[in-house]
N, C-alpha and C positions, 0 to 999 in steps of 0.2 A: 374475441368473437368466436361463436360456435362454428365447428367445422360442418361439412356437408352431411355427415352421418347424424350428427346431433340434430340438425335442422329437419332432416327426413324423419327421424324417430319422433320428434316433437309433432310434426305435421300429421303423421299417421296416427299417433295416439289421440290427438284432438279430433280427428275424423272418427275414430273408434268411439270416443266418448259421446259424440253427437248421435250416433246410430245405435248405441248400446240397448236402448229400450225397444226400438222398432225392429232391429235386425241383429240379435246377439251373435249369430253365427258370423256375419260379416265383421262385426266388431272384433271378435276373436281373431279372425283372419288378418285384420288390419294391425292388431297388436303383435301378432306373430311377425308380420313384415317389419314393424317398428323395431322389434328386438333383433331381427336379422341385421338391421342397419346399425344398431347400437345395443349390444347385449347388456350393457351396464346402465341402461336408461331405467332408473328405479320406478318412475310413475307407470310405465308400461307393465311392469311386473305386478304392481299393485292393482291396476285395473283388470289385468288378466285373472288375478286371483278372485276378483269380484264376479267375473263372468263364468268361470268354470264351475261345474256342478259336482265334480268328484272331489272328496276330501283329500285324497292323495295328491291330486293335481294342485289343489289349493295350497297344501302344505309346501309343495315344491316351489310354487310361485312366491309365497311369502318368505320362504327361506332365502330365495334369490334376492328379493327386495331388501330384506334385513341385512344381508351380507354387504349390500351396496351402501345403504344408509341406515344406521342403527336407530331407527325412529321408534319411540315408545308405542305409538299406535300400531305399528306393524308387529311389534313384539307381543302386544296384548292379543291381536287377532290370531297370531300363530299359536299362542298359549291356549286360546279358547278351543282350538282344534284337537289338542291333546297329542299324545304319541301315536305313531302309526306309520305305515309305509308312505313314501313319496314317489311320484312318477311325473315325468314331464308331460304337459298337454301336447296333443298332436301338432298344434301350431308351432311349437318350439322344440319338437323332438330332435330335429337336426342340430340344435344348438347344444344339446346335452353331450357330455363326454362319452365317447364310445367305450365299450368294454374291451379289455385287452384280450388278444387271441391266446388260445391255449397252445403253448409252445412245446408241449410234451411229445407231439408227434413229428416235430420237425427233425429231419435227418441231418446229422453233422457231416460236412465234407470229409472225405477220406484223406488220411495222411496229414491232418492239421490239428491233431489232438493236443499238441503241447504248446503251440504258438500263443494261445490266449492265456496261458497260466500266469505269466508275470503280470499282464495287464489286470487279470481278475484278482490276483493277490493284492496289487496296489489299490485297486478300486475297493476291495473289501476292507483294507486298512483305513482308507479315507472314509468309507461309509461308517465303519465302527466309531471312528473318531467323531464324525459329525453327529451320529446318533447318540453317542455318549454325552457329547456336549449339549445336545438338545435336551436329553433327559436330565442332565445336571442343572441346566437353566430352568427347566420346568419344575424340577423338584425343589429348586431353591426358591422359586417364587410362588409356588402353589402347593407346598408340601402339606400344610395343615388343613383341618376341617374349616369350612367357611365361617366367618363371623357375620351374623345376620343383623341387619338394621331394618326397621319398618318405616315406610312412609304411608301415612293415612291422610287423605285429603279428598276434596270433592272432584274426582277425576271426571265426573259427569255433573251437569247442572250449571248453575249460574257462575261458579268460580272455576269452571273447567280450564279456562285459559291460564289463569294464574297457577293452578295445580299442575298443568302440563309443564310450565316453566320450572316449577319446583322439581319435578321428576327428571327433566332433562339435565338440570344443574347437578342433581345428585348422581345420575348415571355418568355424566361426564367426569365427575370427581372420582367415583369408584373405579372407572376405567383407568384413570391416571394412577390411582393407588395400587390397583392390582398389577398393572404393567411394571410398577416399581417393586413388586414383591409382596404386596398386601400389608397386613398388620402383623409384623414379626413372622412372616411366612404363611399367614392365613389370609386367603382371599376374602374380600368383603362382598357380601351378596345383599342386594337391596330387595326387600319384599314390599310390593306396592298394593295397597288396599284402597278401594273406592267407597267412601261413606256418603257420597252424593250430597254432602252438607246437610244430612238428615240426622237428628239426634238419636232416633231409634236405631238406625242403621249403624251409627257410630258406636253405640253400646254393644251391638252384636259383634262388630269387628273387634272391639277391645276384648270382649270375652273370648273370641276366636284366637287372638294373639296370646292370651293367657293360657288357653288350652294347648296350643301348639308349643309353647315354651321354647321358642327358637331365638327370639330377638334379644339383644342386649339392651336396646333402648328404642324408643319410638320417636319419630319426627312427625309432628302433627298434633292435633288435627288442624285443619285449615281455617276454620271459623270458630267464633267463641261458643256458639250453641253446641256444636259437636264436641269441642274440647271439654266443656263443662260436663257433658253427658258421659264422657269416657273417663274423666279424671278419677272418680272414686274407684273405678275398676283397676286402673293402674296403681293407685295408692294401696289398695288392699293386696294386690299381687306383688307389690314392691318392684315395679318396672319403671325406670326413669323415662320421662317423656319431655320433649323440647318442642314447643310450638314455634314455627317460624312466622306466623301471621295472625294469630288470634290474640286480640288486645285486651279482652275483658280482665279487669283486675282480679275478679273472683277466681280465675283459673289457677293462678299461682298463689293467691292468698289462701285458698282453701286446701292446698296440697303441697307438702314439702317434697313431693316427688315430681312436680311439674315445674319446668323452667321455660323461659321465653328467650329466643335469640334476637329479639328486637325490643323496642320500648313497649310498655303497656299504656292503657288509657290514662292512668294517673299521670305518668310522665308527659304523654301527649297533650293532655288537657292543660297542664302547667305551662307548656310552651305556647300553645295556642292562646291561652288567656293572657300571658305576658306579651305576646306579639300584638294582639288586638289592643291592649291597653297602652303599652309603652312604645311600640313601633308605629302602630296606626293611630294612636292617640285618642282612644275612646274609653270613657268610664262606664259605657253601657254596651251590652251585647245581646244577641238572641241566638238560640240554638234550635235546629230542626233535627230530630233524631228518629231513627227507625224503630219499629216495635219488635226488635230482637235483642238478644243479650248484649251484643256489641254496641248497639245504639243506646240502650238504656244505661249501660255502664259509661258510655261516652258522655251522656247527659249528666249523670250523677257527678262524675269527676270534674267536668267542665264547670258546672255551677259552683262546686266547692272551690275550685281554683280561682274563678273570676271574682269571688267575694272579696279577695284581697285587694282588688282594684276598683270595684264598683258593683253594679247590679245587673243581673240578667233580666232583661225586660220581657222576654217571651221564651217559653219552653214549649215547642210545638211538635207533637208526635205525628208521624206519617206511617201508613200501613203498607206492608208488602203484599197483602191479599189483593188479588186482581180486581175484585168487585168493589173494594174500598179505597184502593190506592189513589186514583185520580181525584176523588172527592177530598181526601185528607191533604193532598198536595195543594189543591185549589184553596182550601181553607187556610193552610199555612201561609201561602203567598198573600192572600188578602190581609192577614194579620200583619205580615211583615211590611206591607205597603203603608201601614199606619205609623211605623216607627220613624223617628227623626232621620233625615238623610245622613249617610255616613256611618250609621251604627253597624258594626261588623256582624255578619251572619255566619254562624258555624254550622256546618253540615256533618252530622254523624250518621251517614246512610251509605248504602251500597251504590254501585255505579249507575244502575238504571234509574233509580229514584233521584240520584244526584243530577243526572242529565235532565230529567223532567223539571226538577225544582229550579235549576239555573236557567233553563230555557224560559220558564214562565216568569221568573223574576225579571229577567232582562227585557222580555217582551212587554212586561207590565210597567217598565220604566224604572225599576229599582236598580240603581247603580252602586249600591253599597258594596264594600269589599266582602268577598265570600271566603271564609276560611274552611278548609276541608280536612277531614281525618285521612289517614293513610290509604283507605280504600279508594279515595278519589285522586291519588297522587301518581297514578301509573300512566305510562305512555298510552296504554289501551284506552283509558278514560279520555285523555286529550284527543285521541283520534276520533272518539265518539263526538266530542264537542265540535271538532272541525267538520265532520260529516254532517252534523245537524245544522251548522251554519250554512253549509253549501246547499243542503236539501231545502231549507226554509228561507233562503235569501237573507241570512243574518250575518253576512261576512263581517268579522271584527266585532260582533256584539256579545258573544258568549265567553270568549277567552280573557278579556281584560278584567282586572280587579280580582283575580283568583290567587289565593295563598294556601297551598296544600302542604300538610305535614307528611314527611316521608323518611324512612331510614336510609334511602340512597338517592342522591341527586346525581344524574348521569354526568353532568359537567364537572363534578367535584371528585371523581373517582381517583384513587391513588394509583401508584404504579402497578402493584400486584392486582388490584381490582380492575384496572383498565385492561391489563393483559388478559385477565379472566373473561371480561366482557367481550373483548375482541375474539377470543377463542370460541366463546359461546355463539357469537354471531357467525363466525366462520363455519361452525359445525351445523348449526340449526337454521341459518338464514335470516335471523332476526335478533335484535338487541334484547338482552334479558330484562325482564321486569324485576322490581326490587325483591319480589318474593323468591326469585331464584337465588339471590345473594344471601338472604336471611336463612333460607333452607340449607344452603351450602355451609353457612356458619354453624348451623345446628348439627350437621353431619360431622364437620371437621373438628369441632370441640370434643365430641364424644370419641372419635377415632384417635385424636391426639392423646387424650388421657389413657385410652386403652393401650396405645402403642408404648407410651412411656412407662406404664405400670403393669402391663401384662394382663389387663382385665379381659374376661370373656373368652379366653383361649382354651378353657377346659370346661366341658359341659358338666362335669361332676361338681364344679364350684360356681355355677352360674348365679345362683341366688346370692352368694357372698360377693361375687364380682359386681353384680348390679348394685348392691349396697355400697360398695367401695366407689363405684362410678358416681352414684348419687352424692356421696359425701365429697368427692373430688369436685363435682360441679358446684356444690354448695360452698366449697372453700374458696372459690374465686370471688372475693369480696371487694377488692380494690384494684387500682390501676397497677400497683407494683407487681402483683402476681397474675395480672390479666393474661389471657390468651390472645396473641396477635392474630386476629381474625381478618376476614376479607375487608370489612368496613371499618376496621380500627380495633383498638383493644376491647376484648369482650370479657366483661365481668358482671356479676349479678348484684341486685339489691337484696335486702334482707328477705324479700318476698319471692326471689327467684326470677325477676324480670331483668333483662339486659340493661345495664347502666350506660346509655348512649344518648347523644343529643338528637333532637328532632330537626331535620333540615326542612326549611321552608322553600318550596319551589313556586314559581309564578310563570305564566305563559308569555312567550315572546311572539305569539301568533302562529307558531308552527310546532312548538314543543314546550315542555316544562324545562325551565332553567332555574338555577339558584337565585333567590331574591337577593338584592344588593345588601340588605341588612339581615343578619342571622342572629339567633340566640344560641348560646352554648352553655354547657354545665360549667359553673365556676367552682374550682377547687382551690381554696385559698392556701397560700404558702404558710400562713400563720394566722392566729387570731387577730393580731394587730393589723395585718394586711386586710383581713376581712372587714374590720371596723373602719379602716381608712377608705377602702373602696366603696363601702356602703354609704359612708358620709359624703363621698364625692359623687354619688349618684351613678357609679359604674356597675353596681350589683343590684339585681332584682331578686328579692326574697319572697318565696311562696312556701309557706309552711317551713319545712326543714330543707328545702331545696334552694340553691343559689344559682342564678343565671346571670349572664353578662352578654352585652352586645358584641357581635363579631362582625367586622367589616369584611365583606366579600369583594375581592378585586377580580373582575373579569380580565383574564390575562391571555394575550395572544402572541405567538411567535411565528414569524415568517422567515424561513431559512434562505440565505442567499448563496452561501457556498461553504463547503468543508474541504480543507486541503492540508498539506504539510503534516501528514500523519507520521509521527516518530515513534516506532514501536519500542525503541530502547528505553526511552524515558516516559512513555505513555502520554505524550502531549500531541496536540493538534490545533489547527487554526479554524475558528468558526466565525462566520459573519452572518448576522441576522437582524431583522427588525423586531422590536419588542414594543407592545402597547399595553397600557393599563387603563381600565375603566373602573371608577369607584365613586361611591357617595360618601362624603365626609372629609376629614382633614387629609393633608398630603403626606402624612407619615406612611401611608400605604406605598408610596413610590420611593421610600428610603430603603433601598435594597442593596445587597452585595451578592457577588457571585462566589459561592463558597469553593468552587473547584477551578477558579481562574488561576493561571500561573502567577499573575500579579496579585498579591494579597489585597491591594487597595483599589482594585478595578471598580469604578463607579459608573453609573448610567450617564452622567454628564448632563448637558443641556438638552431638553427634549426638542425634537424636530417640530412637533406640534404640541400645543398645550391649550386645550379648549375646555371651558366649563359652561354647560347649558342645563337649565332646569335642575341644578344641584348635582349633575353628573359630570365628573371630570374625565377627560380623555387625554392621555399623554402618550406620545410616540417617540421611541428612541431607536438609534442604530448602535449595535454593539459589534465590534470586530476585534478579536484578540485571541490569545492562546489559552486553552483549557487543558485540564489533566483528568484522566480516569485511570482506574485500575484495569489493565489489560489481562486477559486470561489466554494463555497459549497452549493449554492442554491439547487442543485439537489442531495445532499448527501442522501444516499450512492450510487446513480446512477450517480454521477458526473464524469466528465472527466477533467483532469488537463493538462495544457500545460507546459512542461518543456523545457526551452530554454537556449541557450548560445548565447549571442549577443556581437559581436565585433564592434568596431568603431575606426577610425583613431584618434590618439591623437591630431594632429595639423592641418590636412588638411580638408577643408570643402568639401561638395558634389560637388561644382563647380570644385574642383581640383582632387578628387579621388572618384571613385565609385566601389563598390564590386559587381561583377556579378557571377552567378553560372557557374562553369567550365563545359565544355562539357562532361567531364567524369561522372559528376553527372547526367546531362541531359540524357545521354545514358543508364543509369541504370533504371531498373524497380523499382517502389516505394517499392515493397516487399523487394528488396535488401537492402534498407536503414535500415531495422530492423535486419540485420545480422551483427555480430560483425566484425569490421575491423581487430581486432587482432586475431580472431579465427572464420572463416566463418561458422564453424559447430555450433556455439552458437548464441543465440538470444541476442540482446543488453539488454533485460529486466532482471535485477537481483534484482528487487524490489519486496519483498514478498507481496502477496495480491493485486498486481497490474498487469495489462496486457498492454503491449505496442501495440497500435492500428495502429499508422502511424507516419511517420517522414517526414519533408519537410525542404527545405533550400531556403532562399529568402533574397533579399536585401530590405531595407526600408530607407526612408529619414526622419530624425527628426530634430527639431530645433525650432527656434522662428522667428516670423516675425518682431521682434524688434532687436535692436542692441546689446542687452545683456550688456549694460553698457560700450561698447568699446569706449574709448575716441576718436579713429580715425574715428568713424562711425557717425559723426555729420550729421544729415539730412538723415540718412539711411532709405530706404523705403522697402528694400527686406529682411533684417534680415540675420541671420546666420543659415545654415543648414548643417547637417552632414550625410554621407552615413553610414549605418550600414549593417551588414550581420548576419543573425540569423539561427541557427539550432534549430528546434522545434520538440519535441516528444510529441505525445498525448497519455496519459495513462488513463485507466479506472480501476475502482475497480473490483476485482474478486467477483462479487456481490453474487452469490449463497452461497458460504461458509460464507460470512458476514451475509447474511439474516438468514441462518440456525442457526448461533451462537447467533445472537442478537435478533431475532424475535421469537425463540422457546418459551421463557418464556411468551411473549406477546400472542402467539397463545394459550398456556395453560390457560392464564387468560381469553381469549375470550371464551373458552369452559366452564370454571368454571362459569363465569358470566352468560352465556346463561342458565346454569342449574338453576340459581336463578329464572328464569321465570316460572319454573314448581313447585315451592313451593305453598302450599295452602295459601289463604289469612290470615288464622289464624296464619301462621308461618312467618309473615312479617318481624320479627326481623332478621331472618337469611338472606333473600335476601338483606335487607338494609345493614347489616354488610358486606356481600360479595361484594356489589357494592362499598361501601366506601373503603374496603380493596383493591379492584381492582384499584381504582383511585390512592390511595397512592402508591401501588406497581408499577403502570405505571409511575408515576412521578420519582420514584427511577430508574426504567429501562431506562427511557429517559435520565436522567442525566448521567447514566453510558455509554450509547451509544454515546452521544454527547461530552463526556469528552475529546475525542481525537481531537476535533476541537478547533481552536482558538476562541476567543471571537468575534462573528460577530453580526451585528445589524439586520440581516434579519432572517426569519424563513426558515430552510432547509426542504427539501422534506420529510424526515422521520419524522420530528416533527409533520407535519400535520397529519400523520397517527396515531401517539400517541394521538394527540389532538382529533382526530375523535373517538378513542376508549374511551377516558375520557368522552367525551360527551355521548357516548353510555352507559357507565357504570352509569353516572348520570341519564340518562333516565330510566335505570332499577331500580334505587333507587326510582325515582319518581313514576314509574308504580307500584312498590310494595306497596307504601304508598296509591296510589289511589285505588288499588284493595282492600286493607284493609278497606278503607273508604266505598267503594261500598258494601262490604260484611257486614259491620256493619249496614248499612241502608237497608239490604236485597235486594239489586238490583243485584241479582245473574246473570240475563241475561247480564246486562251491564258488570259485572265483567268478565264473561266467554268470551264475545266478545273482551274485552280489552286484556285478557290473550292470546287468540288465535291470535289476530292481532299482539301482541308483539312477540309471538313465531315465527310468519311468517316474520314480519318486521325485526327482529334481523338479521337472516342470509342474508336477501335481502340487508340490509344496509351494512353488512360486505362484501358481494359479490360486491356491488356497489363500495365500497372503493377500493377493489382489482382491479376491472375493470378500475377505474380511473388511478391507478398506472400503470397498464399494458398498457393502451392507451398512457400514458405520457412518459413512460420510456422503454417499451419493445423493 
């Protein structure tokens, strides 16, 4: 819940927004009061930037807003102002840091000129060490010139929302890369260009990129018309380009310098045609397409694909021109009403036209299934449908019967993709559209090749490095040497388009979820296997592409408890409910838990087993011990991942895939930590551990080899299996642990410090104390780490003990040196050493504590 200052800042900002037009002065005063309540309330800084009239004040406000939330819109607004001085507006001048006073005229107290010398010396040493470390870290991570990558998309215009998701995804990833040291010490800098989805503007930007000669490669353009306009320019200049969202086949067909980090229209049409014919069971289809490059390409490729199964009864163009759009949509709907009931209708149009066509089809009584291309598969489009249903009283009329093709189904995200989606939502406050994922793939594949091969790190060889990068991209031709990208293995067809399946999503009334039957790319283990599967009806052949049905199992896990964590052997006890929903045979429920301590752990008899309308629901309860690989590098500040992972015993990922059930997706993440058997209890029943989070996801594992299968002679794709995992992250209850285990060490630190106050003539005592401290520390360390298994690395707590052993050894050395100095009557040097040691000791201890706080707090 927000605290009082948050609520006050919100209320004052809302009042300022309401009066900003009628009384700007009062609005500014209200915003100043809001920021006085909460100086980190970013919306107030943004609104104040809108109201001030001085550029310096506007720069100041935008800098403050961007420091709080690194929003791309704020960055662009700040960049538009250019360089110049900044000054705080009068309303927030008291919130600005005051200048430091000039201390040159301050008189020093008499008779105290030497007392501060040891403290100043110690402080100077610490400052130099910290500064040197800072410079070392900075130089290690940002030593080279930046590596530039361009993003070109319609930042304004109809696709502004999807383009914003692309930019946010790329900035999030470049931040992570740069924090980790960049590309071989070179920071990555993203250059963003807005082509407004206009071909003329796209050509101008492409020419600008060529003139600037900065970027190693381009991510973009966002739509097919702009990508086609820019492609010849990049081809001539020999600059690689990867589009994350433009699907026209001509883009990659016409240029060997253009690639695509998702499927193209040719692949998409094959999947939609096969789905309409083999899954929906129709030998007739119709297509409505927009009068732009993506629409025309979609029509051409779909008609060619569907000829394998039957005939396209209607090819209906619609216009994006405002004065013609409504008439063309009405004409298309009237024609579609004449088709036989159940004939699938394919839409190759953008969101706004898609919304109008679906609305008019359903209100005209056409209930035929609607298949849509990727432009209609986003959450944003589903939100438009829901809003239209509510606005026109059509609840439940527009969302049924939709089958949309997409590169990313939210409920089928793998572990890394799910973690990325959660981080995106945490940072930006909304779930990512699929465009964010394909844009990140485009960025990551290029940076991966640059990191591994050293491309683009020398401006004098940029042309050669671009050629090498293009050749490396072109070399990713099969799954064996594919790049493991966010949405799965990324490799390209002969024409440079990503070789990946098209996921079909359908609406559950609130959002798009995976359809219960999917198609996937079939890569035969051998020619004999291909002939056998084709004869058995398991393979759908379209031209030179082979597809096969994939059973999608909606999977849900409700945790009951986690307990009995044994860190020595990495095992723990988990109790949970598991349910499976699927269409088809029951091989989908023939699963094993691959990380169970018992190798033969089975699901057993279901608690419920119901089949209605062809959909089977099975509920099980699983309670047993599981095993994971624990990582103790951060011990005792470590967090461990406790998982239960199921996998089908016999069927590969081409035949069955486990996806997260909508019941899980509709829950809040905090609900995952409540016991399914008793909602009033927490799942965590492990003493000294805290359950921090839980997540559920699917993943694909396997080998790119044939695994010794005698039927797989000449196999190129290997064997892969779909898994589903429930993962709980637990952390130690650190404070009780530290109090129990570090109290003896703290007492030793105090006692050893006292040894520095002995007289030089009593050197035997401090030496004895130091040696005793070293031996006692070794015993304590062995006692603390005895609960861990034998590991080859040094855990975090051990470094702290080693640091104290070094300190105790230094105390012994200092005692001996002081004794020597006293024996030769160098009393001043002995006193200086003693004073420095007495100051340096607590500074050293404090520094170690600060390092641990910075690393683990």
